[in-house]
C-alpha positions, 0 to 999 in steps of 0.5 A: 500500500505505501508503494502505491501511495508513494507512486501517487505522491510522485505523480501529483508532485510532477503534475503540479511541477509541470502545470502549476496549482490545480484543484484536487479533482483536476489533478485526479482526473488528469493523472488517473489517480483514484480519489482514495489514493489521491487523498492519501498521497496529499497527506504524504506530501503535506507531511513532508511539507512539499504541498500547500493546500488552499480552499478556493470556494468549495474546491481545494487547490494544490500547489508546491511549496 
């Protein structure tokens, strides 16, 4: 399980590095990461202090620190 989460975290990091800030739903749909795995990976990246999470209206926007 931790391998899958780590892989998803890497995909998210690369996506944000290439495309800039994006909503969780956009990252999920464009990377193909499932909703459960994306939430786990966001937690991983946030714990490592590599991710900023901001609420814009009802959407969470992710960006790299």
